[in-house]
GUVOTI-482174 format. One record per residue (C-alpha): residue number from 1; residue in three letters; x, y, z. Coordinates in steps of 0.25 Angstrom, whole numbers, plus 5000, padded with zeros to 4 digits. Layout:
REM residues N
<k->NUM&r->ala&px->X&py->Y&pz->Z>
...
END
This chain:
REM residues 270
<k->1&r->unk&px->4920&py->6216&pz->5368>
<k->2&r->unk&px->4907&py->6208&pz->5364>
<k->3&r->unk&px->4905&py->6217&pz->5351>
<k->4&r->unk&px->4920&py->6214&pz->5348>
<k->5&r->unk&px->4918&py->6199&pz->5349>
<k->6&r->unk&px->4905&py->6199&pz->5341>
<k->7&r->unk&px->4912&py->6207&pz->5330>
<k->8&r->unk&px->4924&py->6198&pz->5330>
<k->9&r->unk&px->4915&py->6186&pz->5329>
<k->10&r->unk&px->4908&py->6192&pz->5317>
<k->11&r->unk&px->4921&py->6196&pz->5310>
<k->12&r->unk&px->4926&py->6181&pz->5312>
<k->13&r->unk&px->4913&py->6176&pz->5307>
<k->14&r->unk&px->4914&py->6185&pz->5294>
<k->15&r->unk&px->4928&py->6181&pz->5292>
<k->16&r->unk&px->4924&py->6166&pz->5293>
<k->17&r->unk&px->4913&py->6168&pz->5283>
<k->18&r->unk&px->4923&py->6176&pz->5274>
<k->19&r->unk&px->4934&py->6165&pz->5275>
<k->20&r->unk&px->4925&py->6153&pz->5270>
<k->21&r->unk&px->4931&py->6139&pz->5270>
<k->22&r->unk&px->4929&py->6133&pz->5256>
<k->23&r->unk&px->4931&py->6119&pz->5252>
<k->24&r->unk&px->4937&py->6116&pz->5239>
<k->25&r->unk&px->4937&py->6103&pz->5231>
<k->26&r->unk&px->4944&py->6099&pz->5218>
<k->27&r->unk&px->4940&py->6086&pz->5210>
<k->28&r->unk&px->4943&py->6080&pz->5197>
<k->29&r->unk&px->4930&py->6074&pz->5192>
<k->30&r->unk&px->4937&py->6065&pz->5181>
<k->31&r->unk&px->4927&py->6054&pz->5176>
<k->32&r->unk&px->4915&py->6059&pz->5183>
<k->33&r->unk&px->4905&py->6064&pz->5173>
<k->34&r->unk&px->4893&py->6064&pz->5182>
<k->35&r->unk&px->4890&py->6068&pz->5196>
<k->36&r->unk&px->4890&py->6056&pz->5205>
<k->37&r->unk&px->4888&py->6053&pz->5219>
<k->38&r->unk&px->4903&py->6052&pz->5222>
<k->39&r->unk&px->4906&py->6066&pz->5218>
<k->40&r->unk&px->4893&py->6071&pz->5225>
<k->41&r->unk&px->4898&py->6064&pz->5238>
<k->42&r->unk&px->4912&py->6070&pz->5237>
<k->43&r->unk&px->4906&py->6084&pz->5235>
<k->44&r->unk&px->4896&py->6082&pz->5247>
<k->45&r->unk&px->4907&py->6076&pz->5256>
<k->46&r->unk&px->4918&py->6087&pz->5253>
<k->47&r->unk&px->4908&py->6099&pz->5251>
<k->48&r->unk&px->4917&py->6108&pz->5243>
<k->49&r->unk&px->4914&py->6122&pz->5241>
<k->50&r->unk&px->4922&py->6123&pz->5228>
<k->51&r->unk&px->4925&py->6111&pz->5219>
<k->52&r->unk&px->4935&py->6111&pz->5208>
<k->53&r->unk&px->4932&py->6100&pz->5198>
<k->54&r->unk&px->4941&py->6095&pz->5186>
<k->55&r->unk&px->4937&py->6085&pz->5175>
<k->56&r->unk&px->4923&py->6089&pz->5177>
<k->57&r->unk&px->4915&py->6084&pz->5165>
<k->58&r->unk&px->4905&py->6094&pz->5159>
<k->59&r->unk&px->4901&py->6088&pz->5146>
<k->60&r->unk&px->4889&py->6089&pz->5136>
<k->61&r->unk&px->4881&py->6077&pz->5132>
<k->62&r->unk&px->4888&py->6068&pz->5122>
<k->63&r->unk&px->4902&py->6073&pz->5126>
<k->64&r->unk&px->4912&py->6061&pz->5129>
<k->65&r->unk&px->4926&py->6061&pz->5134>
<k->66&r->unk&px->4938&py->6051&pz->5134>
<k->67&r->unk&px->4932&py->6043&pz->5145>
<k->68&r->unk&px->4918&py->6042&pz->5138>
<k->69&r->unk&px->4911&py->6044&pz->5151>
<k->70&r->unk&px->4903&py->6057&pz->5150>
<k->71&r->unk&px->4888&py->6054&pz->5151>
<k->72&r->unk&px->4881&py->6055&pz->5137>
<k->73&r->unk&px->4873&py->6067&pz->5143>
<k->74&r->unk&px->4885&py->6074&pz->5147>
<k->75&r->unk&px->4891&py->6078&pz->5161>
<k->76&r->unk&px->4889&py->6090&pz->5169>
<k->77&r->unk&px->4896&py->6086&pz->5182>
<k->78&r->unk&px->4900&py->6100&pz->5187>
<k->79&r->unk&px->4886&py->6106&pz->5187>
<k->80&r->unk&px->4880&py->6093&pz->5193>
<k->81&r->unk&px->4889&py->6095&pz->5205>
<k->82&r->unk&px->4886&py->6109&pz->5206>
<k->83&r->unk&px->4871&py->6107&pz->5206>
<k->84&r->unk&px->4871&py->6095&pz->5215>
<k->85&r->unk&px->4881&py->6101&pz->5226>
<k->86&r->unk&px->4878&py->6116&pz->5224>
<k->87&r->unk&px->4890&py->6122&pz->5217>
<k->88&r->unk&px->4892&py->6133&pz->5207>
<k->89&r->unk&px->4902&py->6128&pz->5196>
<k->90&r->unk&px->4911&py->6132&pz->5185>
<k->91&r->unk&px->4916&py->6122&pz->5174>
<k->92&r->unk&px->4926&py->6124&pz->5164>
<k->93&r->unk&px->4930&py->6114&pz->5153>
<k->94&r->unk&px->4945&py->6110&pz->5154>
<k->95&r->unk&px->4948&py->6109&pz->5139>
<k->96&r->unk&px->4947&py->6121&pz->5129>
<k->97&r->unk&px->4946&py->6110&pz->5118>
<k->98&r->unk&px->4938&py->6102&pz->5114>
<k->99&r->unk&px->4925&py->6111&pz->5111>
<k->100&r->unk&px->4916&py->6114&pz->5122>
<k->101&r->unk&px->4905&py->6105&pz->5117>
<k->102&r->unk&px->4914&py->6092&pz->5120>
<k->103&r->unk&px->4921&py->6096&pz->5132>
<k->104&r->unk&px->4919&py->6088&pz->5144>
<k->105&r->unk&px->4928&py->6091&pz->5156>
<k->106&r->unk&px->4933&py->6103&pz->5164>
<k->107&r->unk&px->4935&py->6109&pz->5178>
<k->108&r->unk&px->4925&py->6115&pz->5187>
<k->109&r->unk&px->4923&py->6123&pz->5200>
<k->110&r->unk&px->4911&py->6121&pz->5209>
<k->111&r->unk&px->4908&py->6131&pz->5220>
<k->112&r->unk&px->4898&py->6133&pz->5231>
<k->113&r->unk&px->4901&py->6148&pz->5229>
<k->114&r->unk&px->4895&py->6156&pz->5218>
<k->115&r->unk&px->4905&py->6157&pz->5206>
<k->116&r->unk&px->4908&py->6172&pz->5204>
<k->117&r->unk&px->4916&py->6168&pz->5191>
<k->118&r->unk&px->4920&py->6156&pz->5183>
<k->119&r->unk&px->4929&py->6154&pz->5172>
<k->120&r->unk&px->4937&py->6143&pz->5164>
<k->121&r->unk&px->4952&py->6147&pz->5162>
<k->122&r->unk&px->4959&py->6140&pz->5151>
<k->123&r->unk&px->4973&py->6135&pz->5155>
<k->124&r->unk&px->4978&py->6128&pz->5142>
<k->125&r->unk&px->4973&py->6127&pz->5128>
<k->126&r->unk&px->4968&py->6113&pz->5130>
<k->127&r->unk&px->4962&py->6106&pz->5142>
<k->128&r->unk&px->4964&py->6114&pz->5155>
<k->129&r->unk&px->4957&py->6126&pz->5162>
<k->130&r->unk&px->4954&py->6132&pz->5175>
<k->131&r->unk&px->4940&py->6134&pz->5180>
<k->132&r->unk&px->4939&py->6147&pz->5188>
<k->133&r->unk&px->4929&py->6152&pz->5197>
<k->134&r->unk&px->4927&py->6163&pz->5207>
<k->135&r->unk&px->4919&py->6162&pz->5220>
<k->136&r->unk&px->4916&py->6170&pz->5233>
<k->137&r->unk&px->4914&py->6160&pz->5245>
<k->138&r->unk&px->4916&py->6172&pz->5255>
<k->139&r->unk&px->4921&py->6186&pz->5254>
<k->140&r->unk&px->4932&py->6182&pz->5244>
<k->141&r->unk&px->4932&py->6177&pz->5229>
<k->142&r->unk&px->4940&py->6165&pz->5226>
<k->143&r->unk&px->4944&py->6159&pz->5213>
<k->144&r->unk&px->4944&py->6144&pz->5211>
<k->145&r->unk&px->4950&py->6136&pz->5199>
<k->146&r->unk&px->4948&py->6122&pz->5195>
<k->147&r->unk&px->4957&py->6115&pz->5185>
<k->148&r->unk&px->4963&py->6102&pz->5180>
<k->149&r->unk&px->4977&py->6100&pz->5174>
<k->150&r->unk&px->4981&py->6089&pz->5165>
<k->151&r->unk&px->4987&py->6076&pz->5170>
<k->152&r->unk&px->4997&py->6071&pz->5160>
<k->153&r->unk&px->5001&py->6059&pz->5168>
<k->154&r->unk&px->4999&py->6048&pz->5158>
<k->155&r->unk&px->4998&py->6044&pz->5144>
<k->156&r->unk&px->4989&py->6033&pz->5140>
<k->157&r->unk&px->4990&py->6022&pz->5151>
<k->158&r->unk&px->5005&py->6025&pz->5155>
<k->159&r->unk&px->5013&py->6036&pz->5161>
<k->160&r->unk&px->5020&py->6045&pz->5151>
<k->161&r->unk&px->5031&py->6055&pz->5155>
<k->162&r->unk&px->5028&py->6064&pz->5143>
<k->163&r->unk&px->5013&py->6064&pz->5147>
<k->164&r->unk&px->5017&py->6067&pz->5162>
<k->165&r->unk&px->5027&py->6078&pz->5158>
<k->166&r->unk&px->5016&py->6084&pz->5149>
<k->167&r->unk&px->5006&py->6084&pz->5160>
<k->168&r->unk&px->5016&py->6090&pz->5170>
<k->169&r->unk&px->5020&py->6101&pz->5160>
<k->170&r->unk&px->5005&py->6105&pz->5156>
<k->171&r->unk&px->5001&py->6105&pz->5171>
<k->172&r->unk&px->5012&py->6114&pz->5175>
<k->173&r->unk&px->5009&py->6124&pz->5163>
<k->174&r->unk&px->4994&py->6124&pz->5167>
<k->175&r->unk&px->4997&py->6126&pz->5181>
<k->176&r->unk&px->5005&py->6139&pz->5177>
<k->177&r->unk&px->4993&py->6143&pz->5169>
<k->178&r->unk&px->4984&py->6141&pz->5181>
<k->179&r->unk&px->4993&py->6150&pz->5190>
<k->180&r->unk&px->4993&py->6161&pz->5179>
<k->181&r->unk&px->4978&py->6161&pz->5179>
<k->182&r->unk&px->4978&py->6162&pz->5195>
<k->183&r->unk&px->4987&py->6174&pz->5195>
<k->184&r->unk&px->4999&py->6178&pz->5203>
<k->185&r->unk&px->4993&py->6178&pz->5216>
<k->186&r->unk&px->4980&py->6169&pz->5217>
<k->187&r->unk&px->4970&py->6173&pz->5228>
<k->188&r->unk&px->4958&py->6166&pz->5233>
<k->189&r->unk&px->4960&py->6155&pz->5222>
<k->190&r->unk&px->4958&py->6140&pz->5222>
<k->191&r->unk&px->4964&py->6132&pz->5211>
<k->192&r->unk&px->4959&py->6117&pz->5211>
<k->193&r->unk&px->4960&py->6105&pz->5202>
<k->194&r->unk&px->4966&py->6093&pz->5196>
<k->195&r->unk&px->4981&py->6097&pz->5193>
<k->196&r->unk&px->4986&py->6083&pz->5190>
<k->197&r->unk&px->4999&py->6086&pz->5197>
<k->198&r->unk&px->5004&py->6080&pz->5210>
<k->199&r->unk&px->5010&py->6090&pz->5220>
<k->200&r->unk&px->5025&py->6087&pz->5219>
<k->201&r->unk&px->5025&py->6091&pz->5204>
<k->202&r->unk&px->5029&py->6105&pz->5203>
<k->203&r->unk&px->5017&py->6108&pz->5194>
<k->204&r->unk&px->5009&py->6111&pz->5206>
<k->205&r->unk&px->5019&py->6121&pz->5211>
<k->206&r->unk&px->5015&py->6130&pz->5200>
<k->207&r->unk&px->5002&py->6132&pz->5207>
<k->208&r->unk&px->5008&py->6132&pz->5221>
<k->209&r->unk&px->5016&py->6145&pz->5218>
<k->210&r->unk&px->5002&py->6152&pz->5220>
<k->211&r->unk&px->4993&py->6143&pz->5226>
<k->212&r->unk&px->4992&py->6133&pz->5238>
<k->213&r->unk&px->4989&py->6118&pz->5237>
<k->214&r->unk&px->4977&py->6116&pz->5247>
<k->215&r->unk&px->4981&py->6101&pz->5249>
<k->216&r->unk&px->4996&py->6104&pz->5251>
<k->217&r->unk&px->4993&py->6114&pz->5262>
<k->218&r->unk&px->4981&py->6107&pz->5269>
<k->219&r->unk&px->4979&py->6094&pz->5263>
<k->220&r->unk&px->4975&py->6081&pz->5271>
<k->221&r->unk&px->4979&py->6068&pz->5266>
<k->222&r->unk&px->4988&py->6064&pz->5254>
<k->223&r->unk&px->4981&py->6073&pz->5244>
<k->224&r->unk&px->4980&py->6063&pz->5232>
<k->225&r->unk&px->4968&py->6065&pz->5223>
<k->226&r->unk&px->4971&py->6055&pz->5211>
<k->227&r->unk&px->4967&py->6045&pz->5208>
<k->228&r->unk&px->4954&py->6046&pz->5217>
<k->229&r->unk&px->4954&py->6031&pz->5221>
<k->230&r->unk&px->4968&py->6030&pz->5225>
<k->231&r->unk&px->4974&py->6044&pz->5224>
<k->232&r->unk&px->4989&py->6046&pz->5224>
<k->233&r->unk&px->4991&py->6059&pz->5216>
<k->234&r->unk&px->4987&py->6073&pz->5221>
<k->235&r->unk&px->4983&py->6080&pz->5208>
<k->236&r->unk&px->4971&py->6089&pz->5213>
<k->237&r->unk&px->4973&py->6102&pz->5220>
<k->238&r->unk&px->4967&py->6114&pz->5227>
<k->239&r->unk&px->4976&py->6126&pz->5226>
<k->240&r->unk&px->4972&py->6139&pz->5233>
<k->241&r->unk&px->4978&py->6153&pz->5233>
<k->242&r->unk&px->4987&py->6157&pz->5245>
<k->243&r->unk&px->4976&py->6166&pz->5251>
<k->244&r->unk&px->4966&py->6154&pz->5253>
<k->245&r->unk&px->4967&py->6146&pz->5266>
<k->246&r->unk&px->4968&py->6131&pz->5264>
<k->247&r->unk&px->4961&py->6124&pz->5276>
<k->248&r->unk&px->4962&py->6109&pz->5272>
<k->249&r->unk&px->4963&py->6100&pz->5260>
<k->250&r->unk&px->4960&py->6086&pz->5257>
<k->251&r->unk&px->4957&py->6075&pz->5246>
<k->252&r->unk&px->4943&py->6069&pz->5246>
<k->253&r->unk&px->4942&py->6054&pz->5249>
<k->254&r->unk&px->4931&py->6053&pz->5239>
<k->255&r->unk&px->4935&py->6047&pz->5226>
<k->256&r->unk&px->4923&py->6038&pz->5220>
<k->257&r->unk&px->4922&py->6041&pz->5205>
<k->258&r->unk&px->4933&py->6052&pz->5206>
<k->259&r->unk&px->4946&py->6052&pz->5198>
<k->260&r->unk&px->4952&py->6062&pz->5208>
<k->261&r->unk&px->4949&py->6065&pz->5223>
<k->262&r->unk&px->4945&py->6078&pz->5227>
<k->263&r->unk&px->4954&py->6088&pz->5234>
<k->264&r->unk&px->4947&py->6097&pz->5245>
<k->265&r->unk&px->4952&py->6110&pz->5252>
<k->266&r->unk&px->4946&py->6119&pz->5262>
<k->267&r->unk&px->4950&py->6133&pz->5260>
<k->268&r->unk&px->4947&py->6147&pz->5267>
<k->269&r->unk&px->4947&py->6160&pz->5260>
<k->270&r->unk&px->4948&py->6173&pz->5268>
END
């Protein structure tokens, strides 16, 4: 009987080790060109194992953008975060154009687990892509994606129906492309990012045909992420395949210097 109990205990311990709890964060870094104390505090507070970043600036010295705020000596915020907080990382420029020497923004994934594979997957001929990595936190390999879809909410300083409709159409087309990339039956897959789409628009339904919305299932609070200082729109999401267990999800209350608030989720993979 004692031997049976010992074996049962050891088996339980092995299963617990193999079904590791993983904490995910997704965050749009818009207008943050250098690593600052607020971003450091957010990461230290939430302690994510995997971070999906959007609008992360990775610019060479002398590159400028339409905000004119990139430091003269360039910006390398993703490797700075990785070095300070102990992550592996993969970065991919969002645009296919302009030429690489004057590109300055894209998406990234940072992981506490070693990257087995990392690629950039183009979604359109212009400005959208997926950053894809494979990691092995336990006995299973999981695939993680980070992406950023177009907004198209405004034109100049006023709302424009044509602009809104164009954004809606483009997002829906890109979501179909994303689901094609993920395949018919995604398994052990995480898709996170700024989708610029609120839940009741049927654009997100395209993804929900094959994936689960972590906040919809286990969310705490209202879930709004934008704008950070007084959020009213939920545009940032963490989606998982059906074989991943979602334990809980929430929106971080940290917002200083940020354009969006971070979305968090604790998951378990058997």
